[in-house]
C-alpha positions as CSV (number, residue, x, y, z in Angstrom):
1,M,-96.6,-91.2,-37.6
2,F,-93.3,-91.4,-39.2
3,R,-91.3,-87.9,-39.2
4,L,-88.4,-87.7,-41.8
5,S,-87.5,-85.0,-40.3
6,T,-86.0,-87.5,-37.4
7,L,-85.1,-90.1,-39.7
8,L,-81.2,-91.3,-38.6
9,F,-78.6,-91.8,-41.4
10,V,-75.6,-94.3,-40.5
11,F,-72.7,-93.1,-42.4
12,S,-69.0,-94.9,-42.7
13,S,-66.4,-92.7,-41.5
14,S,-63.8,-94.2,-43.4
15,L,-65.4,-92.0,-46.2
16,F,-63.8,-89.1,-43.8
17,F,-60.4,-91.1,-43.2
18,L,-61.5,-92.2,-40.1
19,P,-61.4,-95.6,-40.3
20,G,-63.6,-98.4,-38.2
21,A,-65.8,-95.4,-36.8
22,Y,-69.3,-94.6,-37.6
23,S,-71.2,-91.0,-37.3
24,A,-75.2,-90.7,-36.9
25,Y,-76.8,-88.0,-38.5
26,V,-79.9,-86.5,-38.8
27,L,-82.4,-84.5,-41.5
28,E,-83.3,-81.2,-40.1
29,N,-84.7,-78.6,-42.5
30,G,-83.6,-79.8,-45.6
31,S,-79.6,-80.9,-44.4
32,L,-78.3,-83.3,-42.7
33,V,-76.7,-82.6,-39.6
34,H,-74.3,-84.7,-36.8
35,V,-76.0,-85.5,-33.7
36,D,-73.4,-84.4,-31.3
37,Q,-74.3,-80.8,-33.0
38,L,-78.3,-80.7,-32.0
39,A,-79.1,-78.8,-29.3
40,T,-80.7,-80.4,-26.4
41,M,-81.0,-77.4,-23.8
42,P,-81.4,-74.0,-23.9
43,F,-78.9,-71.2,-24.9
44,E,-77.6,-70.4,-21.8
45,K,-77.2,-73.9,-20.1
46,H,-75.2,-74.8,-23.5
47,Y,-73.2,-71.4,-22.7
48,N,-72.4,-72.2,-19.4
49,A,-71.4,-76.1,-20.0
50,A,-69.0,-74.5,-22.8
51,I,-67.2,-71.8,-19.9
52,S,-67.3,-74.9,-17.4
53,A,-65.4,-77.3,-19.6
54,L,-62.9,-74.4,-20.9
55,E,-62.4,-73.8,-17.0
56,E,-61.6,-77.5,-16.8
57,K,-59.6,-77.4,-19.5
58,S,-62.0,-80.4,-20.8
59,W,-61.6,-79.3,-24.8
60,I,-63.3,-81.8,-26.4
61,E,-66.7,-81.1,-24.4
62,A,-66.0,-77.2,-24.7
63,Q,-65.7,-77.6,-28.4
64,R,-68.7,-79.8,-28.4
65,H,-71.0,-77.2,-26.5
66,L,-69.6,-74.2,-28.7
67,A,-70.3,-75.7,-31.9
68,I,-74.0,-76.7,-30.7
69,I,-74.4,-73.1,-29.6
70,Q,-72.7,-71.5,-33.3
71,R,-75.3,-73.6,-35.3
72,N,-78.3,-73.4,-33.2
73,F,-78.2,-70.2,-31.3
74,P,-77.3,-67.5,-34.4
75,D,-78.9,-64.5,-32.8
76,E,-78.1,-65.1,-29.6
77,S,-75.4,-62.4,-27.7
78,K,-72.1,-63.4,-26.8
79,R,-71.6,-64.3,-30.6
80,Q,-68.3,-63.1,-30.7
81,D,-67.2,-64.3,-27.8
82,L,-67.6,-67.8,-28.9
83,Q,-65.4,-67.6,-31.9
84,Y,-62.4,-67.1,-29.4
85,Y,-63.7,-69.6,-27.2
86,L,-63.7,-72.1,-30.0
87,G,-60.3,-71.1,-31.2
88,K,-59.3,-71.5,-27.7
89,S,-60.4,-75.2,-27.8
90,Y,-59.3,-75.9,-31.2
91,Y,-55.7,-75.0,-30.1
92,H,-55.6,-77.3,-27.5
93,L,-57.0,-80.0,-29.3
94,G,-54.2,-79.5,-31.8
95,K,-56.3,-78.3,-34.6
96,Y,-54.3,-75.3,-35.5
97,D,-55.9,-74.1,-38.8
98,L,-59.3,-74.4,-37.6
99,A,-58.1,-72.5,-34.3
100,N,-56.3,-69.8,-36.6
101,E,-59.6,-69.3,-38.6
102,R,-62.0,-68.8,-35.6
103,L,-59.7,-66.6,-33.9
104,S,-59.4,-64.6,-37.3
105,E,-63.3,-64.5,-37.1
106,Y,-63.3,-63.1,-33.6
107,L,-60.7,-60.3,-34.7
108,K,-63.0,-58.8,-36.8
109,G,-64.8,-57.2,-34.3
110,T,-62.7,-53.7,-32.6
111,K,-59.5,-53.7,-30.5
112,S,-61.7,-53.4,-27.6
113,S,-62.6,-56.9,-27.8
114,Q,-62.5,-58.4,-24.5
115,Y,-60.0,-61.2,-25.7
116,F,-58.1,-59.3,-28.2
117,I,-54.8,-59.4,-26.8
118,E,-55.2,-63.1,-25.6
119,A,-56.4,-64.0,-29.0
120,L,-53.2,-62.5,-30.7
121,K,-50.9,-64.7,-28.4
122,L,-52.8,-67.6,-29.3
123,K,-52.1,-67.0,-32.8
124,F,-48.6,-66.6,-32.0
125,F,-48.8,-70.0,-30.6
126,I,-50.5,-71.3,-33.3
127,A,-47.6,-69.6,-35.9
128,E,-44.7,-71.1,-33.5
129,Q,-46.3,-74.7,-34.3
130,F,-46.5,-74.0,-38.0
131,K,-43.3,-72.6,-38.1
132,N,-42.1,-75.9,-36.3
133,G,-43.3,-78.2,-38.7
134,A,-47.4,-79.0,-37.4
135,K,-49.5,-79.4,-40.6
136,K,-52.8,-78.0,-41.8
137,H,-56.0,-80.1,-42.6
138,M,-56.3,-80.5,-46.3
139,F,-58.7,-78.4,-48.0
140,G,-59.4,-76.7,-44.2
141,T,-61.4,-79.7,-43.1
142,S,-60.7,-81.4,-39.6
143,Q,-62.5,-84.8,-41.2
144,L,-59.1,-84.5,-43.9
145,P,-55.2,-85.5,-42.8
146,K,-53.0,-82.9,-41.6
147,W,-50.5,-83.1,-44.5
148,V,-50.6,-79.3,-45.9
149,D,-47.4,-77.4,-44.9
150,A,-48.4,-74.3,-43.4
151,K,-45.3,-71.9,-42.8
152,E,-46.6,-69.4,-45.1
153,D,-49.7,-69.3,-42.8
154,A,-47.0,-68.6,-39.9
155,L,-45.2,-65.5,-41.8
156,D,-49.3,-64.4,-42.2
157,I,-50.0,-64.5,-38.8
158,Y,-46.7,-62.5,-37.7
159,D,-47.6,-59.8,-40.1
160,E,-51.1,-60.0,-38.9
161,I,-50.0,-59.3,-35.2
162,I,-47.3,-56.7,-36.0
163,A,-50.0,-54.6,-38.0
164,S,-52.6,-55.0,-35.1
165,I,-50.2,-54.3,-32.2
166,P,-46.8,-52.6,-33.5
167,S,-45.3,-51.3,-30.4
168,H,-46.9,-54.5,-28.2
169,P,-43.8,-56.8,-27.2
170,L,-45.7,-59.7,-29.1
171,A,-45.0,-57.4,-32.0
172,A,-41.2,-57.9,-30.9
173,E,-41.3,-61.5,-30.6
174,S,-43.4,-61.5,-34.3
175,F,-40.4,-60.0,-35.7
176,Y,-37.7,-62.3,-34.2
177,A,-39.9,-65.5,-35.1
178,K,-40.3,-64.5,-38.4
179,G,-36.5,-63.6,-38.7
180,E,-35.9,-67.1,-37.9
181,L,-38.5,-68.8,-40.3
182,L,-37.1,-66.8,-43.0
183,L,-33.3,-67.8,-42.4
184,A,-34.9,-71.4,-42.6
185,Q,-36.7,-70.5,-45.8
186,K,-33.2,-69.2,-47.4
187,E,-35.1,-66.0,-47.7
188,Y,-32.4,-63.8,-46.3
189,R,-33.1,-60.5,-47.5
190,E,-36.5,-60.5,-46.2
191,G,-35.0,-61.9,-43.5
192,V,-33.1,-59.5,-42.8
193,D,-35.2,-56.2,-43.2
194,T,-37.8,-57.8,-41.1
195,L,-35.0,-58.0,-37.8
196,Q,-33.5,-54.7,-38.6
197,Q,-37.3,-53.7,-37.9
198,L,-37.1,-55.3,-34.6
199,V,-33.7,-53.4,-33.5
200,K,-35.0,-50.3,-34.8
201,R,-38.4,-50.2,-33.1
202,F,-37.6,-52.1,-29.7
203,P,-34.1,-51.2,-28.9
204,Q,-34.2,-52.3,-25.2
205,H,-36.2,-55.4,-25.7
206,K,-34.6,-58.6,-24.8
207,L,-35.0,-60.5,-28.2
208,T,-32.9,-57.3,-29.5
209,P,-29.3,-58.5,-28.7
210,K,-30.4,-62.0,-30.3
211,G,-31.6,-60.2,-33.2
212,F,-28.5,-58.5,-34.1
213,L,-27.1,-62.3,-34.1
214,L,-29.7,-63.4,-36.0
215,I,-28.8,-60.7,-38.6
216,A,-25.4,-61.9,-38.8
217,Q,-26.4,-65.3,-39.3
218,H,-28.6,-64.2,-42.4
219,Y,-25.2,-62.1,-43.8
220,Y,-23.0,-65.0,-43.1
221,E,-25.6,-67.7,-44.6
222,Q,-26.2,-65.2,-47.8
223,S,-22.4,-64.9,-48.2
224,K,-21.9,-68.8,-48.6
225,K,-24.4,-68.1,-51.6
226,E,-23.0,-65.1,-53.0
227,A,-19.4,-65.2,-52.6
228,N,-19.2,-62.5,-54.9
229,N,-20.7,-60.3,-53.3
230,P,-18.6,-57.8,-51.1
231,D,-21.3,-55.4,-50.3
232,L,-22.4,-58.1,-48.1
233,L,-19.0,-57.9,-45.8
234,A,-19.7,-54.0,-45.3
235,L,-23.4,-54.5,-44.2
236,G,-22.2,-57.5,-41.6
237,E,-19.6,-54.9,-40.2
238,I,-22.4,-52.3,-40.3
239,N,-24.5,-54.7,-38.0
240,I,-21.6,-55.4,-35.5
241,R,-20.5,-52.1,-35.1
242,K,-24.6,-50.9,-34.0
243,F,-24.6,-54.1,-32.0
244,R,-21.6,-53.3,-30.4
245,E,-22.8,-49.5,-29.6
246,Q,-26.2,-51.1,-28.3
247,F,-25.1,-53.9,-26.3
248,P,-21.0,-53.8,-25.7
249,K,-21.4,-55.9,-22.7
250,D,-23.0,-58.8,-24.7
251,T,-21.2,-62.1,-25.2
252,R,-23.5,-62.2,-28.2
253,V,-21.2,-59.9,-30.0
254,L,-18.3,-62.0,-30.0
255,Q,-20.5,-64.8,-32.1
256,A,-21.5,-62.2,-34.6
257,E,-18.0,-61.3,-35.0
258,K,-17.0,-64.8,-35.8
259,L,-19.7,-65.3,-38.0
260,L,-18.4,-61.7,-40.0
261,H,-14.4,-63.5,-40.1
262,A,-16.2,-66.7,-41.6
263,M,-17.8,-64.6,-44.1
264,K,-14.4,-63.0,-44.9
265,E,-12.7,-66.7,-45.2
266,F,-15.2,-67.4,-48.0
267,F,-14.4,-64.4,-49.9
268,A,-10.7,-64.5,-49.3
269,Q,-10.8,-67.9,-50.4
270,G,-12.5,-67.2,-53.3
271,M,-9.8,-64.3,-54.1
272,Y,-7.4,-67.3,-53.9
273,E,-8.7,-69.9,-55.6
274,T,-8.7,-67.0,-58.6
275,G,-5.1,-66.7,-58.0
276,Q,-4.6,-70.2,-58.1
277,F,-6.5,-70.5,-61.3
278,Y,-4.0,-68.0,-62.9
279,E,-0.9,-69.9,-61.9
280,R,-1.8,-73.1,-63.0
281,K,-2.3,-71.3,-66.4
282,K,1.2,-70.1,-66.0
283,E,0.3,-66.5,-65.8
284,K,2.5,-65.8,-62.8
285,T,1.8,-62.1,-62.8
286,A,-1.5,-62.4,-62.4
287,S,-1.9,-65.2,-59.9
288,I,0.5,-63.0,-57.5
289,V,-1.6,-60.2,-57.8
290,Y,-4.3,-62.2,-56.3
291,Y,-2.4,-63.5,-53.8
292,H,-1.4,-59.9,-53.0
293,N,-5.1,-58.5,-52.6
294,T,-6.3,-61.6,-50.6
295,I,-3.0,-60.7,-47.9
296,K,-4.4,-56.9,-48.5
297,Q,-8.2,-57.1,-47.9
298,F,-8.2,-60.1,-45.4
299,P,-5.0,-60.4,-43.9
300,K,-6.1,-62.5,-40.7
301,T,-7.5,-65.3,-42.7
302,E,-6.2,-69.0,-43.4
303,A,-6.2,-68.0,-47.4
304,A,-4.0,-65.1,-46.7
305,K,-1.4,-67.6,-44.9
306,A,-1.9,-69.8,-47.8
307,A,-1.6,-66.9,-50.5
308,Q,1.5,-65.7,-48.8
309,Q,3.1,-69.5,-48.8
310,R,2.4,-69.1,-52.9
311,I,4.2,-66.1,-53.1
312,N,7.2,-67.2,-51.3
313,I,7.3,-70.3,-53.4
314,L,6.7,-68.3,-56.7
315,S,9.6,-65.8,-55.6
316,K,11.8,-68.4,-54.6
317,T,11.6,-70.1,-57.7
318,A,11.9,-66.7,-59.8
319,S,15.1,-66.3,-58.3
320,Q,16.5,-69.8,-59.0
321,A,15.8,-69.8,-62.3
322,K,17.2,-66.1,-62.8
323,K,20.9,-67.5,-61.1
324,T,20.7,-70.4,-63.1
325,N,20.2,-68.0,-66.3
326,N,22.8,-65.6,-65.0
327,G,25.6,-68.8,-64.2
């Protein structure tokens, strides 16, 4: 007798942005179910097949068995571990947003979960992929293209790791990675706050010297946008002083000092150009004041050299004019 529950439906997968492929579905308990999600063995056999596939790094096969278990055996044990295995297989299939969702589900359990640290490490790797440009699926479904920017998801993952294991080395890596991403996003103040937590919480970590240097880079980039903010120079100098105190032999201190010197050039140039402005307006006294301040505040800059040249020229011109008047 014809049974509705075994009726096969074939849909064009072009509806799901997969041109040329066809997917078979069955109607089961009033819902359409893909044939690949139907259980063909008892729970234990599907579970063992999934574990074997994971060990062999056969990620597609592992994901298939895990999806079958998830749908068909909701009351079985090992449900929490299933989320971790799904997350791991999705990660290796390049479906980072789906992997992140499954790992988040897994981490809703206690911190004593078997794969707690391993799950956070996978989430960190996912965040790194997002930070480096990997996209998310539209509307969170694997049938749609990966077009959605996921950098905010990366920031959320870094924060999750830091909150979950604040003293673990992975938290230090998350602080640094977050600082890098915030620099790329031009979020300088938040980036500095993030990196200062790194150098404070992990004074001996291998990333801490890089953290000090990255703080200097944040100040340098911020100074290009805020050339009239003298506080940045003071903060930059404090950062280098702490850097030198903690790591006196680290060659990256010199790199940080070069960035600070470049910041001084920005500020000196701005002051010199103000002097130029007054000179063009024939307000010689005001221009000389700015030239002198450039030399006084930023003595080892190119702008200071230029300011001294302008002072010499203006002084010579004034002296010649005086001689002519007296003659």
